[in-house]
C-alpha positions as CSV (number, residue, x, y, z in Angstrom):
1,M,-23.9,12.2,23.3
2,E,-25.8,12.3,20.0
3,L,-27.6,9.3,18.5
4,D,-28.4,8.7,14.8
5,Y,-30.5,5.8,13.6
6,E,-29.4,4.5,10.2
7,V,-29.9,1.5,7.9
8,E,-26.9,-0.5,6.7
9,Q,-26.7,-3.7,4.6
10,D,-25.5,-7.0,6.0
11,E,-23.3,-9.5,4.1
12,E,-26.3,-10.8,2.2
13,G,-27.5,-7.3,1.3
14,A,-30.4,-7.3,3.7
15,P,-31.2,-4.0,5.4
16,V,-30.2,-3.8,9.1
17,G,-31.1,-0.9,11.5
18,V,-28.1,0.4,13.5
19,V,-27.6,3.3,16.0
20,R,-24.6,5.5,15.5
21,L,-23.3,6.9,18.8
22,H,-21.4,10.3,18.5
23,L,-19.0,10.7,21.4
24,P,-16.5,13.3,22.5
25,E,-13.0,11.9,22.3
26,K,-12.3,12.3,26.0
27,L,-15.5,10.3,26.9
28,A,-14.7,7.7,24.2
29,R,-11.3,7.0,25.6
30,T,-12.5,6.3,29.1
31,L,-15.9,4.6,28.4
32,V,-16.4,0.9,29.2
33,E,-19.0,-1.4,27.8
34,E,-20.9,-1.6,31.0
35,E,-21.6,2.1,30.9
36,L,-23.3,2.0,27.5
37,P,-27.1,2.0,27.4
38,L,-28.8,-1.0,25.9
39,F,-30.1,-0.7,22.4
40,D,-32.4,-2.9,20.3
41,R,-30.0,-2.8,17.4
42,P,-26.2,-2.9,16.7
43,V,-24.2,0.1,17.8
44,R,-21.6,2.0,15.7
45,F,-19.3,4.6,17.1
46,I,-18.0,7.9,15.8
47,V,-15.7,10.5,17.3
48,G,-15.2,13.8,15.5
49,R,-11.7,15.2,15.4
50,G,-12.2,18.6,13.8
51,R,-10.1,19.2,10.7
52,R,-8.6,15.7,11.0
53,G,-12.0,14.1,10.2
54,A,-13.7,11.4,12.3
55,V,-12.8,8.0,13.7
56,R,-15.5,5.4,13.0
57,A,-15.7,1.9,14.5
58,D,-18.1,-1.0,14.9
59,S,-17.1,-1.6,18.6
60,L,-16.0,0.4,21.5
61,L,-12.7,-1.6,21.8
62,D,-11.9,-0.9,18.1
63,L,-12.7,2.7,18.5
64,Q,-10.4,3.1,21.5
65,E,-7.6,1.3,19.6
66,L,-8.0,3.7,16.7
67,L,-8.0,6.7,19.1
68,D,-4.7,5.4,20.6
69,M,-3.0,5.5,17.2
70,P,-0.8,8.6,16.6
71,W,-2.2,8.9,13.0
72,M,-5.7,8.4,11.7
73,P,-6.2,5.7,9.1
74,D,-6.8,8.2,6.2
75,E,-3.7,10.2,7.2
76,L,-1.6,7.0,7.0
77,E,-3.0,6.2,3.6
78,A,-2.4,9.8,2.4
79,A,1.2,9.6,3.6
80,R,1.7,6.3,1.7
81,D,0.2,7.8,-1.5
82,T,2.7,10.8,-1.4
83,G,5.7,8.6,-0.8
84,G,6.0,8.7,3.0
85,G,5.5,12.4,3.6
86,G,9.1,13.3,4.1
87,R,10.2,16.8,5.0
88,T,10.7,19.4,2.3
89,G,12.2,22.8,2.2
90,R,14.9,24.1,4.5
91,G,14.6,22.5,7.9
92,R,17.1,22.0,10.7
93,G,20.5,21.0,9.3
94,A,19.6,21.9,5.7
95,R,22.3,23.5,3.6
96,R,22.2,27.2,2.9
97,P,22.5,28.4,-0.7
98,R,26.0,29.7,-1.6
99,R,26.4,33.4,-2.2
């Protein structure tokens, strides 16, 4: 488990110190609030997923809900931008060119 200390801005633009907790996915899925150490500042969560990017959340519950989704939020947005990401090319049941 890796910790990063950062500064964010609140709604009024004032600086607020936060701690960012980097967790492996397996641990993040099974962790409960009572198992988290106490910090003197708000905690943010991040789980790296290799080439798929990272899942970020402001609470453990939000993180676990995002991890349970079959698609990451940026993957959903990319699919919407490209028109749904339908299959292209010759897949199962595609017609063969006439000879």
